[in-house]
C-alpha positions in Angstrom: -22.1 -8.7 -23.4 -23.0 -7.8 -27.0 -19.3 -7.4 -27.9 -18.6 -10.9 -26.5 -21.5 -12.4 -28.4 -20.3 -10.7 -31.6 -16.8 -12.0 -31.0 -18.1 -15.6 -30.6 -20.2 -15.3 -33.8 -17.3 -13.9 -35.8 -15.1 -16.8 -34.8 -17.5 -19.1 -36.7 -14.7 -20.7 -38.8 -12.7 -21.5 -35.7 -15.6 -23.4 -34.1 -16.5 -25.3 -37.2 -12.9 -26.3 -37.8 -12.4 -27.3 -34.2 -15.6 -29.2 -34.1 -14.7 -31.1 -37.3 -11.2 -32.0 -35.9 -12.6 -33.2 -32.6 -15.3 -35.2 -34.4 -12.6 -37.0 -36.3 -10.5 -37.6 -33.2 -13.4 -38.6 -30.9 -16.8 -39.0 -32.7 -19.0 -39.6 -29.6 -18.5 -36.0 -28.6 -20.9 -35.0 -31.4 -22.6 -38.1 -32.8 -25.4 -37.8 -30.1 -26.6 -34.8 -32.2 -28.4 -36.7 -35.0 -31.7 -37.5 -36.7 -34.5 -35.1 -35.9 -32.1 -33.0 -33.8 -30.2 -32.0 -37.0 -33.5 -31.2 -38.8 -34.7 -29.0 -35.9 -31.3 -27.5 -35.6 -31.4 -26.3 -39.2 -34.9 -25.0 -38.7 -33.6 -22.9 -35.8 -30.9 -21.5 -38.0 -33.3 -20.6 -40.7 -35.7 -19.1 -38.2 -32.8 -17.0 -37.0 -32.3 -15.7 -40.5 -36.0 -15.0 -40.8 -36.2 -12.7 -37.8 -33.5 -10.5 -39.2 -35.6 -9.8 -42.3 -38.0 -6.9 -42.8 -40.6 -6.3 -45.5 -38.5 -3.3 -46.5 -35.7 -5.7 -47.4 -37.7 -7.0 -50.3 -38.2 -3.4 -51.5 -34.5 -2.8 -51.3 -34.0 -5.6 -53.9 -35.6 -3.3 -56.4 -32.9 -0.7 -55.7 -30.0 -2.9 -56.8 -31.7 -5.6 -59.0 -28.8 -6.1 -61.5 -26.2 -6.9 -58.8 -28.6 -9.3 -57.0 -29.6 -11.0 -60.2 -25.9 -11.4 -61.1 -25.3 -13.0 -57.7 -28.3 -15.3 -58.1 -27.2 -16.4 -61.6 -23.7 -17.0 -60.4 -24.9 -19.0 -57.3 -27.0 -21.4 -59.3 -24.8 -21.8 -62.4 -21.2 -21.7 -61.2 -21.5 -23.9 -58.1 -23.8 -26.7 -59.4 -21.8 -27.3 -62.6 -18.5 -27.0 -60.7 -19.7 -29.6 -58.2 -20.8 -31.9 -61.0 -17.5 -31.4 -62.9 -15.4 -32.1 -59.9 -17.3 -35.3 -59.0 -16.8 -36.5 -62.6 -13.1 -35.5 -62.8 -12.2 -37.0 -59.4 -14.3 -40.1 -60.1 -15.8 -39.8 -56.6 -17.7 -42.7 -54.9 -21.4 -42.2 -55.9 -22.4 -41.3 -52.3 -19.8 -38.6 -52.1 -20.6 -37.4 -55.6 -24.3 -37.0 -54.8 -23.5 -35.1 -51.6 -21.0 -32.8 -53.4 -23.5 -32.0 -56.1 -26.3 -31.4 -53.6 -24.3 -28.9 -51.5 -23.2 -27.2 -54.7 -26.9 -26.7 -55.6 -27.7 -25.1 -52.3 -28.2 -21.4 -51.7 -25.6 -19.1 -50.2 -25.0 -19.6 -46.5 -25.9 -17.0 -43.8 -22.2 -17.1 -42.7 -21.4 -15.2 -45.9 -23.0 -12.1 -44.4 -20.5 -12.2 -41.5 -17.5 -12.9 -43.8 -18.7 -10.0 -46.0 -18.7 -7.7 -43.0 -15.3 -8.8 -42.0 -14.0 -8.3 -45.5 -15.4 -4.7 -45.6 -17.5 -5.5 -48.7 -21.1 -4.7 -49.3 -23.0 -6.3 -46.4 -26.5 -5.0 -47.5 -25.9 -6.6 -51.0 -24.8 -9.9 -49.3 -27.8 -10.0 -47.1 -30.2 -9.4 -50.0 -28.4 -12.0 -52.2 -28.6 -14.6 -49.4 -32.3 -13.8 -49.0 -33.0 -14.2 -52.7 -31.0 -17.4 -53.2 -32.5 -18.9 -50.0 -36.1 -18.3 -51.3 -35.0 -19.4 -54.7 -33.7 -22.6 -53.3 -37.2 -24.0 -53.0 -37.2 -24.3 -56.8 -33.5 -24.2 -57.8 -32.0 -26.7 -55.4 -34.3 -29.7 -56.1 -34.4 -29.0 -59.9 -30.6 -28.8 -60.3 -29.9 -31.7 -57.9 -32.4 -33.9 -59.8 -30.7 -33.0 -63.1 -27.1 -33.3 -62.1 -27.2 -36.1 -59.5 -29.8 -38.1 -61.4 -27.0 -40.1 -63.1 -25.9 -41.4 -59.7 -29.1 -42.1 -58.0 -32.9 -41.8 -58.6 -34.0 -38.5 -57.3 -37.6 -38.0 -56.0 -37.9 -34.3 -57.0 -41.3 -33.9 -55.4 -39.9 -35.0 -52.0 -36.9 -32.8 -52.5 -39.2 -29.8 -53.2 -41.3 -30.6 -50.2 -38.3 -31.0 -47.8 -36.6 -27.8 -49.1 -39.8 -25.8 -48.6 -40.2 -27.3 -45.1 -36.7 -26.6 -43.9 -36.2 -23.2 -45.7 -39.5 -21.5 -46.6 -41.5 -22.3 -43.4 -39.0 -21.3 -40.7 -37.8 -18.2 -42.6 -41.4 -17.0 -43.2 -42.3 -17.6 -39.5 -39.2 -15.6 -38.6 -40.3 -12.8 -40.9 -43.8 -12.8 -39.4 -42.3 -12.7 -35.8 -40.1 -9.7 -36.8 -43.3 -7.7 -37.4 -45.7 -9.1 -34.9 -43.6 -9.5 -31.8 -40.8 -7.0 -32.3 -39.9 -6.7 -28.6 -39.3 -10.4 -28.3 -37.3 -10.4 -31.5 -35.2 -7.5 -30.3 -34.5 -9.5 -27.1 -33.4 -12.6 -29.1 -31.5 -10.9 -31.8 -28.1 -10.5 -30.0 -27.9 -14.2 -29.2 -29.4 -15.5 -32.5 -26.1 -15.5 -34.4 -24.3 -17.4 -31.6 -27.1 -20.0 -31.6 -26.8 -20.4 -35.3 -23.0 -20.7 -35.2 -23.1 -23.3 -32.4 -25.9 -25.3 -34.1 -24.2 -25.5 -37.5 -21.0 -26.5 -35.7 -22.9 -29.4 -34.0 -24.6 -30.4 -37.3 -21.4 -30.6 -39.3 -19.3 -32.2 -36.5 -22.0 -34.8 -36.0 -22.0 -35.8 -39.6 -18.2 -35.9 -39.7 -18.1 -37.9 -36.6 -20.6 -40.5 -37.9 -18.4 -41.0 -41.0 -15.0 -40.4 -39.5 -13.5 -43.7 -40.6 -14.6 -43.2 -44.2 -13.2 -39.7 -44.3 -9.9 -40.8 -42.8 -9.6 -43.6 -45.4 -10.9 -41.6 -48.4 -7.3 -41.0 -49.5 -7.8 -37.3 -49.4 -9.8 -37.2 -52.6 -13.0 -36.2 -50.8 -11.3 -33.4 -48.9 -9.6 -32.2 -52.1 -12.9 -32.3 -54.0 -14.7 -30.2 -51.4 -11.8 -27.8 -51.3 -11.8 -27.4 -55.1 -15.5 -26.8 -55.0 -15.3 -23.8 -52.7 -11.9 -22.4 -53.9 -13.4 -22.5 -57.4 -16.6 -20.9 -56.2 -14.8 -17.9 -54.7 -12.5 -17.5 -57.7 -15.1 -17.9 -60.4 -17.6 -15.7 -58.5 -15.0 -12.9 -58.5 -14.2 -13.5 -62.2 -17.9 -13.5 -63.1 -18.5 -10.2 -61.4 -15.3 -8.7 -63.0 -16.5 -9.7 -66.5 -19.8 -8.0 -65.8 -17.8 -4.8 -64.9 -18.7 -4.5 -61.2 -16.4 -2.6 -58.9 -14.1 -4.4 -56.4 -16.5 -4.2 -53.5 -19.3 -5.9 -55.4 -16.8 -8.4 -56.9 -15.7 -9.4 -53.4 -19.3 -9.6 -52.2 -20.4 -11.9 -55.1 -17.3 -14.0 -54.6 -18.1 -14.6 -51.0 -21.7 -15.2 -51.6 -21.0 -17.8 -54.4 -18.2 -19.5 -52.5 -20.1 -20.0 -49.3 -23.0 -22.5 -49.3 -25.8 -23.4 -46.9 -24.1 -26.6 -45.9 -26.6 -27.3 -43.1 -29.4 -27.4 -45.7 -27.4 -29.8 -47.9 -26.7 -32.0 -44.9 -30.4 -32.3 -44.0 -31.6 -32.8 -47.6 -29.0 -35.5 -48.1 -30.1 -37.3 -44.9 -33.8 -37.1 -45.7 -33.8 -37.8 -49.5 -30.9 -40.3 -49.9 -31.3 -42.7 -47.1 -29.8 -45.4 -49.3 -26.6 -43.4 -49.4 -25.7 -42.8 -45.7 -22.4 -41.1 -46.6 -24.0 -38.5 -48.9 -24.2 -35.9 -46.1 -20.5 -36.1 -45.5 -19.3 -33.7 -48.3 -22.0 -31.2 -47.0 -20.6 -31.3 -43.5 -17.0 -30.9 -44.7 -18.1 -28.1 -46.9 -19.0 -25.9 -43.9 -15.4 -26.2 -42.7 -13.7 -25.4 -46.0 -15.9 -22.5 -47.1 -15.6 -20.9 -43.6 -11.8 -21.2 -43.6 -11.3 -20.0 -47.2 -13.8 -17.2 -46.7 -12.2 -16.0 -43.5 -8.7 -16.0 -45.1 -10.0 -13.9 -48.0 -11.8 -11.6 -45.5 -8.6 -11.1 -43.6 -6.7 -10.3 -46.8 -9.4 -8.0 -48.2 -9.8 -6.3 -44.8 -6.2 -5.2 -45.0 -6.7 -4.0 -48.6 -9.8 -1.8 -48.4 -11.3 -0.4 -51.6 -12.1 3.2 -52.4 -14.8 2.6 -55.0 -15.2 6.4 -55.4 -12.2 6.1 -57.7 -13.9 3.3 -59.6 -17.6 3.3 -59.1 -18.4 0.6 -61.7 -21.8 -1.0 -61.8 -23.3 -1.1 -58.4 -26.9 -1.5 -59.4 
């Protein structure tokens, strides 16, 4: 059973891609999953991340601070400014521009840990970077979004802070507490938690795509191209950033994956709750999940076939 559950979770890109395609073809399959269901769905995903954390994880950050800091800086510099630049260059509709910038300002997605595992990169580093960028999102995501998207729409930064804390900090903290207070229950849930997260993010993204299927189909491809460029650029520039800093190939690959893959579900919920005057703003966030999953999986497949022997080139791992 555990092998089957892992197999289902590892096919995350397939489910997201299939869900998005079906949502475009027949929206009612997924549009029933909306409103508070999406908010609670994201809370379940973040709770699932929280139960995997241990207090010792925070201590492990101190053992590789430089690499984690490099990933954090790359996450909140490369992606936000890339999102803003693409929105300007492509002259996106303001609703799409705000959504693209918002998802670019989000933390790394938990799916990055799965892709890092498949790529045979540094899973421990990936988990720690995701954890740090997720907690950092409470400050960084609202601040960067208000700064970069403020030209398109007034941003209530206090409301954005509040919502980010509610859908990130609260469920992750509850999950962390559960990990230590009810370990047997957590141990029972752990095998199915990744599958629940995969199915939930698929429902969230497919629902948003379905709700705006007509606009997506008539966007002339500029929206799809913009989201693709955001993630392709994130993977590429993340790798380049780590290379410039002198890290070995394993760390380069890990940072590349972490930077290129965003928490699209968080972007979707924040767009829904904070920009109601822009109903299409969550759309780039939903499409984002499909693109970063597919690109990440392709890279993982390539890198898996080209394993690295870092004993020959230890580089900077700390």
